[in-house]
C-alpha positions as CSV (number, residue, x, y, z in Angstrom):
1,V,101.5,66.6,101.3
2,Q,104.0,69.2,100.1
3,L,104.2,72.6,98.5
4,Q,107.3,73.8,96.7
5,A,107.6,77.5,95.9
6,S,110.0,78.8,93.3
7,G,110.6,81.8,91.0
8,G,111.9,84.4,93.3
9,G,114.9,86.6,92.4
10,L,116.3,90.1,92.3
11,V,114.5,92.5,90.0
12,Q,114.3,96.2,89.5
13,P,111.3,98.4,90.3
14,G,108.7,98.2,87.6
15,D,109.8,94.7,86.5
16,S,107.6,91.6,86.5
17,L,108.2,88.2,88.1
18,R,106.2,85.0,88.2
19,L,106.1,82.7,91.2
20,S,105.1,79.1,91.1
21,C,104.0,76.7,93.7
22,A,104.0,73.0,92.9
23,A,101.7,70.8,95.0
24,S,102.4,67.1,95.6
25,G,100.4,64.5,97.6
26,F,97.1,66.1,97.1
27,P,94.9,67.8,94.4
28,L,95.6,71.5,94.7
29,D,92.2,72.4,93.4
30,Y,90.3,70.8,96.2
31,Y,91.4,73.3,98.9
32,A,91.8,77.0,99.3
33,I,95.3,78.0,98.6
34,G,97.2,81.3,98.6
35,W,100.4,83.4,98.6
36,F,101.7,85.1,101.7
37,R,104.8,87.2,102.3
38,Q,107.0,88.2,105.1
39,A,109.3,91.2,104.8
40,P,112.3,91.6,107.1
41,G,111.3,92.4,110.6
42,K,107.6,92.2,109.8
43,E,104.8,89.7,110.3
44,R,103.7,87.3,107.6
45,K,100.6,88.6,105.7
46,G,98.3,87.4,103.1
47,V,99.0,88.6,99.5
48,S,96.4,86.7,97.5
49,C,94.2,83.6,98.0
50,I,91.9,81.6,95.8
51,S,88.9,79.4,96.7
52,S,88.7,76.0,95.1
53,R,85.0,75.7,94.2
54,D,84.3,79.0,92.5
55,D,87.8,80.4,92.0
56,S,86.9,83.5,94.0
57,T,90.0,85.5,94.9
58,Y,91.3,87.8,97.5
59,Y,94.0,90.4,97.0
60,A,95.6,92.6,99.6
61,D,95.0,96.3,98.8
62,S,98.7,96.8,98.3
63,V,98.9,94.4,95.3
64,K,95.5,94.9,93.7
65,G,95.8,95.6,90.0
66,R,99.4,94.4,89.9
67,F,99.4,90.8,91.0
68,T,97.3,87.9,89.6
69,I,96.8,84.6,91.2
70,S,96.0,81.5,89.1
71,R,95.8,77.8,89.4
72,D,96.7,75.1,86.8
73,S,94.8,71.9,87.8
74,A,96.5,69.8,85.1
75,K,100.0,70.7,86.4
76,N,98.8,70.9,90.1
77,T,100.5,74.2,90.4
78,L,99.6,77.7,91.7
79,S,101.1,80.8,90.3
80,L,101.4,84.5,91.2
81,Q,102.1,86.9,88.4
82,M,103.6,90.0,89.8
83,N,103.8,93.2,87.7
84,S,105.0,96.7,88.3
85,L,107.0,95.5,91.3
86,K,107.9,98.0,94.0
87,P,110.7,98.0,96.6
88,E,108.0,97.4,99.2
89,D,107.2,94.1,97.6
90,T,110.5,92.8,98.8
91,A,109.9,89.7,101.0
92,V,110.0,86.0,101.3
93,Y,106.9,84.7,99.5
94,Y,105.2,81.5,100.7
95,C,102.4,79.4,99.3
96,A,100.1,77.7,101.7
97,T,96.9,75.7,101.7
98,R,94.0,74.8,104.0
99,Y,94.6,71.1,103.6
100,Y,94.0,69.8,107.1
101,S,91.0,72.0,107.7
102,G,89.6,70.6,104.5
103,S,88.3,74.0,103.5
104,Y,87.7,75.1,99.9
105,Y,87.1,78.8,100.9
106,Y,90.0,81.2,101.2
107,S,88.3,82.8,104.3
108,E,90.3,85.9,105.3
109,C,93.5,84.9,103.6
110,Q,95.3,85.1,107.0
111,P,98.3,82.9,107.8
112,H,96.8,81.3,110.9
113,E,94.0,79.8,108.7
114,Y,96.5,77.9,106.5
115,D,98.1,74.6,107.7
116,V,100.4,73.3,105.0
117,W,103.3,75.6,103.9
118,G,105.9,75.7,101.2
119,Q,109.5,76.7,102.0
120,G,109.4,80.2,100.7
121,T,111.1,82.0,97.8
122,L,112.9,85.4,98.2
123,V,111.8,88.3,96.0
124,T,114.0,91.4,96.1
125,V,113.0,94.5,94.3
126,S,115.9,97.0,94.2
127,S,117.6,99.4,91.8
């Protein structure tokens, strides 16, 4: 059971970036899954999560209207489309799933609820 995040990079404010998370060893659409981020010196927080049964989604207030989470069952991948990026979006972004809890619901999209993590991809927004 593994998650592999990719797509990070250095962009300017206002630019867009698309993150991907490839799942292996399990069907990604059976479990709640989401994106989290950790800025330097700060705690890890939920950015966006999606439930597996009804595709209900959660977005942190700071990214609503700018970020879109999506899942491709055929490719077993999760994506995060990030538009209108701001310097405060700079962080290491992680994908994670509720695999061992066996839960389809994203719950509160909090890091402690998620038990399988990818390695993280760095997003830097700077002019």
